[in-house]
KELUM-887206 format. One record per residue: residue in one letter; residue number from 1; x, y, z of N, C-alpha, C, O in turn. Coordinates in nm, 3 decimals. Layout:
REM residues N
  type  seq   n_east  n_north     n_up  ca_east  ca_north    ca_up   c_east  c_north     c_up   o_east  o_north     o_up
     a  NUM        X        Y        Z        X         Y        Z        X        Y        Z        X        Y        Z
...
REM end
This chain:
REM residues 76
  type  seq   n_east  n_north     n_up  ca_east  ca_north    ca_up   c_east  c_north     c_up   o_east  o_north     o_up
     m    1   12.896    6.193   -5.183   12.864     6.133   -5.311   12.992    6.084   -5.378   12.994    5.978   -5.440
     t    2   13.097    6.163   -5.364   13.224     6.124   -5.425   13.275    5.994   -5.365   13.325    5.907   -5.437
     a    3   13.262    5.980   -5.232   13.309     5.857   -5.167   13.231    5.736   -5.217   13.289    5.630   -5.241
     f    4   13.101    5.753   -5.233   13.017     5.642   -5.281   13.053    5.605   -5.425   13.068    5.487   -5.458
     l    5   13.068    5.706   -5.510   13.104     5.679   -5.650   13.243    5.617   -5.662   13.264    5.528   -5.745
     n    6   13.337    5.664   -5.580   13.471     5.604   -5.581   13.465    5.458   -5.538   13.531    5.372   -5.598
     c    7   13.387    5.430   -5.436   13.372     5.293   -5.389   13.314    5.203   -5.499   13.362    5.092   -5.522
     l    8   13.210    5.254   -5.565   13.152     5.176   -5.675   13.254    5.150   -5.785   13.260    5.041   -5.842
     s    9   13.332    5.251   -5.814   13.433     5.237   -5.918   13.539    5.134   -5.880   13.579    5.051   -5.962
     l   10   13.583    5.139   -5.756   13.686     5.046   -5.710   13.635    4.904   -5.698   13.712    4.808   -5.708
     n   11   13.505    4.888   -5.677   13.447     4.756   -5.656   13.362    4.708   -5.774   13.272    4.627   -5.758
     k   12   13.392    4.759   -5.890   13.326     4.717   -6.014   13.173    4.723   -6.004   13.102    4.629   -6.041
     l   13   13.124    4.837   -5.952   12.981     4.865   -5.938   12.907    4.766   -5.848   12.787    4.747   -5.861
     n   14   12.979    4.704   -5.757   12.918     4.612   -5.660   12.864    4.695   -5.543   12.940    4.740   -5.457
     n   15   12.734    4.715   -5.543   12.667     4.799   -5.445   12.680    4.743   -5.303   12.678    4.820   -5.206
     e   16   12.692    4.612   -5.290   12.697     4.549   -5.158   12.826    4.583   -5.082   12.828    4.577   -4.959
     k   17   12.930    4.618   -5.152   13.057     4.651   -5.087   13.066    4.798   -5.048   13.165    4.841   -4.989
     c   18   12.963    4.875   -5.082   12.966     5.020   -5.056   12.851    5.063   -4.965   12.801    5.175   -4.975
     v   19   12.809    4.974   -4.877   12.693     5.003   -4.791   12.718    5.125   -4.703   12.632    5.212   -4.692
     r   20   12.835    5.132   -4.641   12.866     5.243   -4.550   12.863    5.378   -4.625   12.805    5.474   -4.576
     q   21   12.925    5.384   -4.740   12.926     5.508   -4.818   12.786    5.546   -4.863   12.750    5.664   -4.867
     k   22   12.706    5.445   -4.896   12.569     5.472   -4.938   12.487    5.527   -4.821   12.406    5.618   -4.840
     e   23   12.507    5.473   -4.702   12.436     5.524   -4.583   12.477    5.668   -4.553   12.393    5.751   -4.520
     l   24   12.606    5.696   -4.564   12.654     5.833   -4.540   12.595    5.931   -4.642   12.557    6.042   -4.607
     l   25   12.588    5.889   -4.766   12.530     5.973   -4.871   12.382    5.999   -4.841   12.335    6.112   -4.855
     s   26   12.311    5.897   -4.801   12.169     5.911   -4.769   12.149    6.008   -4.653   12.060    6.093   -4.657
     t   27   12.231    5.995   -4.549   12.223     6.085   -4.434   12.251    6.229   -4.475   12.183    6.322   -4.430
     c   28   12.350    6.247   -4.560   12.385     6.381   -4.608   12.271    6.442   -4.688   12.237    6.559   -4.670
     m   29   12.212    6.363   -4.777   12.101     6.413   -4.860   11.981    6.450   -4.773   11.915    6.551   -4.798
     d   30   11.952    6.368   -4.672   11.841     6.398   -4.580   11.865    6.530   -4.508   11.774    6.611   -4.493
     a   31   11.988    6.551   -4.462   12.022     6.674   -4.391   12.008    6.795   -4.482   11.957    6.899   -4.439
     q   32   12.052    6.783   -4.607   12.041     6.895   -4.700   11.895    6.927   -4.729   11.858    7.043   -4.740
     f   33   11.812    6.824   -4.740   11.670     6.844   -4.766   11.604    6.916   -4.649   11.524    7.007   -4.670
     l   34   11.637    6.875   -4.526   11.580     6.940   -4.409   11.625    7.086   -4.399   11.548    7.173   -4.361
     c   35   11.750    7.111   -4.434   11.801     7.249   -4.434   11.725    7.333   -4.536   11.689    7.448   -4.507
     y   36   11.700    7.278   -4.653   11.625     7.348   -4.758   11.483    7.378   -4.711   11.433    7.488   -4.733
     l   37   11.418    7.281   -4.646   11.283     7.302   -4.595   11.281    7.412   -4.489   11.188    7.491   -4.482
     n   38   11.385    7.415   -4.407   11.394     7.519   -4.304   11.407    7.657   -4.368   11.346    7.752   -4.320
     l   39   11.486    7.668   -4.475   11.500     7.797   -4.545   11.367    7.842   -4.604   11.331    7.960   -4.596
     i   40   11.293    7.748   -4.663   11.163     7.781   -4.721   11.069    7.827   -4.611   10.998    7.926   -4.628
     h   41   11.069    7.756   -4.498   10.982     7.793   -4.385   11.015    7.934   -4.337   10.925    8.014   -4.311
     h   42   11.144    7.963   -4.326   11.187     8.095   -4.279   11.141    8.205   -4.377   11.091    8.309   -4.334
     d   43   11.157    8.181   -4.506   11.116     8.279   -4.606   10.965    8.300   -4.606   10.918    8.413   -4.618
     l   44   10.889    8.193   -4.592   10.743     8.206   -4.587   10.700    8.280   -4.462   10.604    8.358   -4.466
     h   45   10.768    8.256   -4.352   10.736     8.328   -4.229   10.759    8.478   -4.246   10.676    8.559   -4.206
     k   46   10.873    8.514   -4.306   10.900     8.656   -4.331   10.795    8.716   -4.424   10.750    8.829   -4.403
     l   47   10.756    8.641   -4.526   10.654     8.689   -4.620   10.522    8.713   -4.551   10.459    8.817   -4.572
     l   48   10.479    8.620   -4.468   10.352     8.636   -4.398   10.356    8.754   -4.302   10.259    8.828   -4.292
     l   49   10.467    8.771   -4.232   10.478     8.887   -4.143   10.471    9.018   -4.221   10.405    9.113   -4.178
     t   50   10.536    9.022   -4.334   10.534     9.142   -4.417   10.392    9.171   -4.466   10.347    9.285   -4.463
     l   51   10.324    9.068   -4.510   10.188     9.087   -4.559   10.092    9.128   -4.447   10.001    9.208   -4.470
     l   52   10.112    9.075   -4.329   10.026     9.112   -4.216   10.049    9.257   -4.173    9.957    9.322   -4.121
     q   53   10.168    9.306   -4.193   10.201     9.442   -4.152   10.153    9.547   -4.251   10.144    9.665   -4.216
     t   54   10.122    9.508   -4.371   10.076     9.604   -4.470    9.930    9.637   -4.445    9.858    9.561   -4.381
     n   55    9.887    9.749   -4.496    9.747     9.788   -4.485    9.657    9.690   -4.556    9.701    9.614   -4.643
     s   56    9.531    9.691   -4.518    9.437     9.605   -4.588    9.413    9.656   -4.730    9.372    9.580   -4.818
     k   57    9.438    9.786   -4.752    9.428     9.841   -4.887    9.549    9.794   -4.968    9.660    9.781   -4.915
     r   58    9.526    9.771   -5.093    9.634     9.724   -5.180    9.730    9.839   -5.211    9.689    9.944   -5.261
     k   59    9.854    9.817   -5.182    9.957     9.916   -5.212   10.040    9.867   -5.329   10.043    9.748   -5.360
     a   60   10.108    9.960   -5.394   10.201     9.921   -5.501   10.313    9.840   -5.438   10.375    9.884   -5.340
     g   61   10.338    9.725   -5.491   10.444     9.640   -5.436   10.400    9.561   -5.315   10.485    9.503   -5.246
     g   62   10.273    9.556   -5.286   10.227     9.485   -5.168   10.168    9.348   -5.199   10.114    9.282   -5.110
     s   63   10.178    9.305   -5.322   10.118     9.178   -5.359   10.207    9.061   -5.315   10.326    9.078   -5.290
     i   64   10.147    8.944   -5.308   10.222     8.825   -5.272   10.333    8.798   -5.374   10.444    8.763   -5.336
     n   65   10.303    8.815   -5.502   10.404     8.791   -5.605   10.525    8.883   -5.589   10.639    8.840   -5.607
     y   66   10.499    9.008   -5.556   10.609     9.103   -5.535   10.701    9.054   -5.423   10.823    9.053   -5.438
     h   67   10.641    9.012   -5.312   10.722     8.970   -5.198   10.794    8.839   -5.226   10.908    8.821   -5.182
     l   68   10.731    8.747   -5.297   10.800     8.623   -5.333   10.920    8.651   -5.422   11.026    8.590   -5.405
     q   69   10.904    8.742   -5.516   11.015     8.778   -5.604   11.125    8.847   -5.525   11.244    8.823   -5.551
     r   70   11.088    8.932   -5.431   11.186     9.002   -5.348   11.266    8.904   -5.263   11.388    8.916   -5.251
     l   71   11.197    8.806   -5.205   11.266     8.707   -5.123   11.357    8.620   -5.209   11.467    8.584   -5.168
     n   72   11.312    8.588   -5.329   11.391     8.505   -5.418   11.518    8.579   -5.462   11.624    8.518   -5.474
     r   73   11.508    8.708   -5.485   11.627     8.787   -5.523   11.729    8.788   -5.411   11.850    8.789   -5.437
     g   74   11.684    8.788   -5.286   11.775     8.792   -5.174   11.854    8.664   -5.156   11.958    8.666   -5.090
     r   75   11.809    8.554   -5.211   11.877     8.424   -5.198   11.996    8.409   -5.287   12.089    8.336   -5.253
     k   76   11.997    8.476   -5.400   12.102     8.456   -5.500   12.234    8.510   -5.457   12.332    8.500   -5.532
REM end
């Protein structure tokens, strides 16, 4: 993003002169988005496994909300 913004600054906001930097930024953003989706998929998979392993009877701390909060705390 910095390279793209620098290019725009140096070229008086002429977008046509910064095509390469814009393409690189787009590729980077796509990769970050896919990485984020993979993390969500992994967390949901862990959640489903945890829920499947619990008894069919409701236990304290066995709710979906509990596990979502637990997974979210682990990310920080």
